[in-house]
Phi, psi and omega in degrees: 000131177256129183224132165252112183138120189295309185296319180291318179301312181295317181294319181288327176297323179296336178273000176109001180286146171265121197246135163257109179273119186240136179203150174297331177269097183300321180300319177295318177297319180295324178295319178297312181298321179295320180293325178293316179294324179297332179275001176094008179254174185260128177199147171229164181239152175209149173271143181206142168255110188294350180275354185249117184300318184296325178290325176290322175299315179296328178295316177297319179295322181297320180299317181289323178297318185282320190236001173092342179196168178232110184256326184222138179228124177256124169263100187237355180293141179195156175226154177211149175216142180265127178214139167304143188309316184285352181259356179297128182258166175299323178296316176304312183300310185294321179297314180293315181293325183293321179279305187286322183269296182299319179300320178292317178302309183296322177298313178301314183295312184289325174296315182296318180299320178293318180294322177294317182300325183263358169059038179234010183068192180163186183228132174243130185232125182251150175262110176265217183186160169301334177287353172268001177244340183211127176282140180242137192303320182267005178231043187299311181294320178294314178302314180299321180294324182283328169302321179296321178299319177300312180298317178298320178300314181291317181294317181294323179300318178293318185288329192254356182302322182295342179262011182062037175248122176263148181227118180225172178217160168238152187236092178290165173254249181266099183254128183288092179222169176304329179296317179295321178302322184289335183240029188305326182284359180244027179303140186305322183291340174275324183285331180230096185303334181288351177258130176273187177280184177303136182296333180276002169085012179205156171290154180276169174241163176306329179296332178288335181276333190302316181302325177290322176298318178299314179302312183293334180274349186263171179290347178295340180257020184301331183265008179260128170205148182073018184254152176237112182265120178284135177227073189219019174057034169078019178301312178291321183294335185299341176293338183250000187254132177243115181054038174067016177250132181275117182284159178301136178085000180295154177261016180286139173229153179231134172238124183233120173249127186213156178265015175210162177307128189274130175296336178296329182297316179295317179297319184296326181294342180275350180273108183300333185274004188242136170270137182229127175243132180234123173263118189299326184199141170213154180223164181244135176292332186264346182235142187278334183292136177252126178262136183280332181205150169231123184240126178239124177240147178197149175299156182298339181270358183291134180236000000 
């Protein structure tokens, strides 16, 4: 498994994945890999500039050389900068697009080529964003790049399905990371007043994103492709929510993965306008964590 991103790399290694931790900062990648090995799991580190095709090609080769195959590839590298819309420069635009857009494209291509060459299928997972669903005035270049990640996810899913390669993405909201610290004055709820804050009352942490990453990397998501799963505590949904009650005909959806019976499931059953499906238990052959329930709710008109 190839991963750019510390929390996801560490979390997936804990689930049994053999990880190649890749980062432009080799020392940072080595620190992540060392911590994984200290915990008794398998990991190696490599430096990579996601904007360079030859380096992405070498990254895929490294995974096969170290672990014998490449089953899952995460495109998680990203940059963001806050600028008033009229102050965005061509340099800002090209820097953001080259990492977030081109880096995702090259990652999808080089991972897919390796998976096709070895004829065993695989999974490619991209990091999108709430900013890929709604443009924000002070994050114009970043929003455009994440809209592009969504489009690349859908295009790659169509192109690679015949090779048994699925391509999905997750879309975080306000995640407490150094990137958020750097753009704190451009938080979406400030940039777009019609959007409130997270419905659960706090910004998320990388640990909140991990269960979705595990799901997308596991065999439980085998029938999912071309999808973008929001993991943002209802920031976008808040435009449709009044006092936390979902009105009839709303386009709001909730996906909840939990290791215990979810209180949301009971609440959802009380919403007359919502269809609710609950799978009592599912497990993954490839991941050790067992989730007790997966609850998906959506209005009857949701497609």
